[in-house]
C-alpha positions as CSV (number, residue, x, y, z in Angstrom):
1,M,-3.2,5.7,-15.6
2,S,-3.5,8.9,-17.6
3,K,-2.0,10.8,-14.7
4,I,0.9,8.4,-14.4
5,V,1.6,8.7,-18.1
6,E,1.5,12.5,-17.9
7,E,3.9,12.6,-14.9
8,T,6.3,10.0,-16.3
9,N,6.6,11.8,-19.6
10,M,7.0,15.1,-17.8
11,L,9.8,13.8,-15.6
12,N,11.8,12.6,-18.5
13,S,11.6,15.9,-20.4
14,A,12.3,18.0,-17.3
15,S,15.1,16.0,-15.9
16,N,17.1,15.5,-19.1
17,P,17.1,18.8,-21.1
18,V,20.4,17.8,-22.7
19,L,20.9,14.0,-23.1
20,Q,24.4,12.7,-22.7
21,D,25.9,10.5,-25.3
22,N,26.5,7.7,-22.9
23,S,23.0,8.0,-21.3
24,Q,20.4,5.4,-21.9
25,S,17.8,8.1,-21.7
26,K,18.6,9.3,-25.2
27,F,16.5,6.3,-26.3
28,W,13.4,7.5,-24.4
29,V,10.2,8.0,-26.3
30,E,7.0,9.1,-24.6
31,T,4.9,6.3,-23.1
32,T,1.1,5.7,-23.4
33,V,-1.6,4.3,-21.3
34,E,-1.7,1.1,-23.3
35,E,2.1,0.6,-22.9
36,L,1.9,1.2,-19.1
37,H,-0.8,-1.4,-18.8
38,V,1.6,-3.9,-20.4
39,F,4.4,-2.7,-18.1
40,F,2.4,-3.3,-15.0
41,A,1.2,-6.6,-16.3
42,L,4.8,-7.8,-16.8
43,N,5.6,-6.7,-13.2
44,I,2.7,-8.8,-11.9
45,L,3.9,-11.7,-14.0
46,Q,7.3,-11.4,-12.5
47,G,5.7,-12.1,-9.1
48,I,4.3,-15.4,-10.5
49,V,7.3,-16.5,-12.5
50,K,10.2,-16.3,-10.0
51,K,13.7,-15.5,-11.2
52,P,16.8,-14.2,-9.4
53,G,16.9,-10.8,-11.2
54,I,15.1,-8.7,-13.9
55,D,17.7,-9.5,-16.5
56,H,16.9,-13.2,-16.3
57,Y,13.4,-12.7,-17.7
58,W,15.0,-11.6,-21.0
59,S,17.8,-14.3,-21.0
60,K,18.3,-16.1,-24.2
61,R,19.9,-19.2,-22.5
62,Y,18.0,-22.3,-23.5
63,L,17.7,-23.6,-19.9
64,T,16.3,-20.4,-18.4
65,N,14.7,-18.7,-21.4
66,T,11.2,-17.1,-21.0
67,P,10.4,-16.0,-24.5
68,F,7.0,-14.3,-23.6
69,F,8.7,-11.3,-22.0
70,S,10.9,-10.4,-25.0
71,K,7.9,-10.9,-27.3
72,I,5.8,-8.4,-25.4
73,M,8.5,-5.7,-24.5
74,S,12.2,-5.3,-25.0
75,H,14.5,-5.4,-22.0
76,S,15.8,-1.9,-22.6
77,R,12.3,-0.4,-22.8
78,F,11.2,-2.1,-19.6
79,C,14.2,-0.7,-17.8
80,L,13.5,2.8,-19.1
81,L,9.9,2.7,-17.9
82,Q,11.0,1.4,-14.6
83,R,13.6,4.2,-14.3
84,Y,11.3,7.1,-15.2
85,L,8.0,5.8,-13.7
86,H,6.6,8.7,-11.8
87,F,3.3,9.4,-10.0
88,S,3.2,13.1,-8.9
89,D,4.4,16.5,-10.0
90,N,7.4,17.4,-7.9
91,A,6.8,21.2,-8.3
92,A,3.2,20.9,-7.2
93,F,3.8,19.6,-3.7
94,D,5.6,21.2,-0.8
95,P,6.8,18.4,1.6
96,Q,6.7,20.8,4.5
97,N,3.0,21.6,4.1
98,H,1.8,18.3,2.7
99,K,-0.7,16.2,4.5
100,C,1.8,13.3,4.6
101,P,5.3,14.4,3.5
102,R,6.7,10.9,3.4
103,L,4.1,9.8,0.8
104,V,4.4,12.9,-1.5
105,K,5.8,10.9,-4.4
106,V,2.8,8.5,-4.5
107,W,0.1,10.5,-2.8
108,P,-2.1,11.3,-5.9
109,V,-2.3,7.6,-6.9
110,L,-2.8,6.3,-3.3
111,K,-5.6,8.8,-2.7
112,H,-7.3,7.9,-6.0
113,L,-7.1,4.2,-5.3
114,N,-8.5,4.5,-1.8
115,E,-11.5,6.6,-3.2
116,K,-12.1,4.1,-6.0
117,F,-11.9,1.0,-3.6
118,S,-14.6,2.4,-1.3
119,E,-16.8,3.8,-4.1
120,T,-16.8,0.6,-6.2
121,V,-18.0,-1.9,-3.5
122,T,-20.3,-1.8,-0.5
123,P,-18.9,-4.4,1.8
124,E,-21.1,-7.1,3.4
125,R,-21.7,-7.1,7.1
126,D,-18.5,-8.9,8.2
127,V,-15.2,-6.9,7.8
128,T,-11.7,-7.2,9.2
129,I,-8.7,-5.0,9.8
130,D,-5.1,-6.3,9.8
131,E,-1.7,-5.3,8.8
132,S,0.2,-6.4,5.6
133,L,3.9,-6.2,4.9
134,M,5.0,-5.3,1.3
135,L,8.5,-6.7,0.7
136,F,11.1,-3.9,0.4
137,K,14.8,-4.0,1.4
138,G,15.9,-0.7,0.0
139,R,16.6,2.5,2.0
140,L,13.5,3.9,3.7
141,G,13.1,5.6,7.0
142,W,9.9,3.8,8.0
143,K,10.8,0.4,6.7
144,Q,9.6,-2.3,9.1
145,F,11.1,-5.6,10.3
146,I,8.4,-8.1,11.4
147,P,10.0,-11.6,11.7
148,L,6.7,-13.4,11.8
149,K,5.7,-12.0,8.4
150,R,6.7,-13.9,5.2
151,A,8.4,-10.8,3.7
152,R,10.0,-9.8,7.1
153,F,11.3,-6.5,5.7
154,G,9.1,-4.0,4.0
155,V,6.4,-1.3,4.1
156,K,3.6,-1.9,6.5
157,C,0.1,-1.2,5.5
158,F,-3.1,-1.4,7.5
159,M,-6.0,-2.8,5.5
160,L,-9.8,-2.9,6.0
161,C,-11.1,-5.9,4.0
162,E,-14.4,-7.6,3.4
163,S,-14.2,-10.9,5.2
164,I,-16.0,-13.2,2.8
165,S,-14.1,-12.1,-0.3
166,G,-10.9,-10.5,1.0
167,Y,-11.6,-7.3,-1.0
168,V,-9.4,-4.4,0.1
169,W,-11.8,-1.6,0.9
170,S,-9.3,0.9,2.5
171,I,-5.5,1.2,3.0
172,I,-3.4,3.2,5.4
173,I,0.4,3.1,4.8
174,Y,2.4,3.2,8.1
175,T,4.9,6.1,8.0
176,G,5.7,6.4,11.7
177,K,4.5,9.4,13.6
178,D,3.3,11.0,10.3
179,T,0.8,8.2,9.7
180,I,-2.5,9.8,8.5
181,L,-5.1,9.3,11.2
182,K,-8.2,11.2,12.2
183,P,-7.3,13.9,14.8
184,E,-10.6,13.4,16.7
185,H,-9.5,10.0,17.8
186,S,-6.1,11.2,19.2
187,K,-7.2,10.4,22.8
188,F,-7.1,6.6,22.0
189,C,-3.9,4.5,21.6
190,F,-2.4,4.2,18.2
191,S,-3.9,0.8,17.3
192,S,-7.4,2.0,18.3
193,Q,-6.9,5.1,16.2
194,I,-6.1,2.9,13.2
195,V,-9.4,1.0,13.7
196,L,-11.6,4.1,14.3
197,T,-10.0,6.0,11.3
198,M,-10.6,3.1,8.9
199,M,-14.0,2.2,10.2
200,E,-15.4,5.7,10.3
201,P,-17.4,5.5,7.0
202,L,-19.0,2.2,8.2
203,L,-19.9,3.2,11.8
204,H,-23.6,3.3,12.8
205,K,-24.4,0.9,10.0
206,G,-24.5,-2.4,11.8
207,Y,-21.2,-3.9,10.7
208,C,-19.3,-6.6,12.5
209,L,-15.5,-6.2,12.8
210,T,-13.0,-8.9,13.4
211,I,-9.6,-7.9,14.8
212,D,-6.6,-9.5,16.5
213,N,-5.1,-8.7,19.9
214,Y,-2.9,-5.9,18.5
215,Y,-6.0,-3.8,18.1
216,S,-8.6,-5.1,20.5
217,S,-9.2,-3.5,23.9
218,P,-12.2,-2.9,26.2
219,E,-12.0,0.8,25.4
220,L,-12.1,0.3,21.7
221,A,-15.0,-2.2,22.1
222,D,-17.0,0.2,24.1
223,K,-16.5,2.9,21.4
224,L,-17.5,0.6,18.5
225,V,-20.5,-0.8,20.3
226,S,-21.7,2.7,21.0
227,C,-21.5,3.3,17.3
228,R,-23.7,0.3,16.5
229,T,-20.7,-1.8,15.3
230,N,-20.1,-5.3,16.7
231,V,-16.5,-6.4,17.3
232,Y,-14.9,-9.7,18.2
233,G,-11.4,-11.2,18.3
234,T,-8.5,-12.2,20.5
235,L,-7.6,-10.0,23.5
236,N,-4.2,-9.2,25.1
237,L,-4.9,-9.6,28.9
238,K,-2.3,-6.9,29.7
239,R,-4.5,-4.2,28.0
240,K,-5.9,-1.4,30.2
241,E,-9.4,-1.9,31.7
242,V,-9.3,-5.7,31.3
243,P,-11.0,-7.0,34.5
244,K,-8.6,-8.5,37.1
245,E,-10.6,-11.7,37.4
246,M,-10.1,-12.3,33.6
247,Q,-6.3,-11.7,33.9
248,K,-6.1,-14.6,36.4
249,K,-7.6,-17.0,33.9
250,N,-5.3,-19.3,31.8
């Protein structure tokens, strides 16, 4: 949170050396960790209290009024924080030489969260890997359309979770060919690379992994079992190395 506060305040001072008279940024005052906690809490609450647009949360109309939002933070301040919210120093990263150029803007926070997720909890024996789609309909080169998902449009993430609790232990954001994967697993297909990259810290420890037919294959199963990791789930019969007698079964 301190890093986000630092970068947010820095962005405002660097991008607006001379504030225009008609610019809302002239009302900007530096934010704090406490204020950003409130800002993120209001964003989460907007996911629970559904309204057509952000302006409606501060509406004074009797039929649609939600007074809690205006009591906690003014509409203008919320919009300013939303406008200037920033996660990384633009001058510190070279997109051409960065580990994942498409995630430069959020990389410090994403890396920090992944480290904390895995440090905080040691998952129980049963874990699972699946993809999740975060709703997003804006302009983005690697935005996905998955009609079977509830969001349909958005940013696809691969998640390794503890089965019994659903705790997210690790995240990989899909960014096309630039998706961050371990180079030592490059000989496997993409879906198997995802599994092996995410499971690497848990291999040789007796874990049991559940996956669906997007990931599962005889080749992947052989690799996991050789690393003292059990695996089970559905199987696409068109995968390579699936025995012919099994392909003939209904």
